[in-house]
C-alpha positions in Angstrom: -36.1 108.5 15.3 -33.1 110.6 15.0 -30.8 111.3 17.7 -28.3 113.9 18.0 -24.7 113.2 18.4 -21.8 116.2 18.4 -24.0 118.6 17.0 -25.3 116.7 14.3 -28.4 114.5 13.3 -28.3 111.1 12.9 -30.6 108.6 11.3 -31.1 104.9 12.6 -33.0 103.8 9.6 -30.2 104.5 6.9 -26.5 103.4 7.7 -24.9 105.5 5.1 -26.7 109.0 6.0 -25.2 108.1 9.7 -21.4 107.4 8.5 -21.7 110.6 6.4 -23.1 112.5 9.6 -20.3 110.9 11.6 -17.6 112.4 9.1 -18.7 115.9 8.8 -19.0 115.9 12.8 -15.3 115.1 13.0 -14.3 117.6 10.9 -16.7 120.0 13.0 -14.5 118.8 16.1 -10.9 119.3 14.3 -12.3 122.9 13.3 -13.3 123.3 17.1 -9.8 122.4 18.5 -8.6 125.7 18.3 -11.3 126.8 20.0 -10.7 124.6 22.7 -7.2 125.2 22.9 -7.7 129.0 23.8 -7.6 129.8 27.1 -8.8 133.4 28.1 -6.6 135.3 30.8 -7.9 138.0 33.1 -4.0 139.4 33.8 -1.0 138.2 34.2 -1.7 137.9 38.2 -4.4 135.4 37.3 -1.9 132.9 36.3 0.2 133.3 39.3 -0.1 130.6 42.1 -0.9 132.0 45.5 2.4 131.9 47.8 0.6 131.1 50.7 -2.9 129.2 51.1 -4.9 129.4 54.3 -5.4 125.4 56.2 -7.6 124.4 59.0 -5.5 122.3 61.8 -8.3 120.2 63.5 -7.0 118.1 66.5 -7.2 114.5 65.9 -8.6 113.8 69.4 -10.9 117.1 70.7 -11.4 118.4 67.5 -10.1 122.0 68.4 -9.5 123.6 65.1 -7.0 126.5 64.2 -6.5 128.3 60.9 -2.9 128.8 59.8 -1.4 129.7 56.5 1.1 127.1 54.9 3.8 129.0 55.6 3.7 129.1 59.4 5.1 126.8 61.7 2.0 124.2 63.1 3.8 124.3 66.6 3.8 128.1 67.1 -0.2 127.8 66.7 -0.5 125.1 69.7 -0.5 122.1 67.4 1.5 118.7 67.0 1.6 117.0 63.8 1.6 113.2 64.3 1.2 112.1 60.6 0.5 113.5 57.8 -2.3 115.6 57.9 -3.4 114.3 61.4 -2.6 116.7 64.1 -2.7 117.0 68.3 -3.0 120.3 70.0 -0.7 120.5 72.8 -3.4 119.3 75.5 -4.3 116.6 73.9 -0.6 115.5 72.7 0.2 115.6 76.7 -2.9 113.4 77.9 -1.7 110.3 75.3 1.9 110.6 76.2 3.0 111.8 72.7 6.5 113.1 72.8 6.5 117.5 72.6 9.7 118.8 71.0 10.4 121.9 72.4 
């Protein structure tokens, strides 16, 4: 019953043919390493990371959502950061007694 391993067929009945096939598949992999290291580019702008990304801030208590960019101040959007990636809207922050910094 032949099986396929790395693009070459192996015979399960004979161990000598499986070792020769395995060694040929190893050489196939080493010759393909230049192909796998090739990274196509679509222009110089595709390799640059974006300066700002869009984030959705959601209130932990009432689920009010606000879309901001990563460079915006969250307080100007009406949200209060209580922990890493956890926010209250200003209304809920007042209700739970969270101290607002103005």
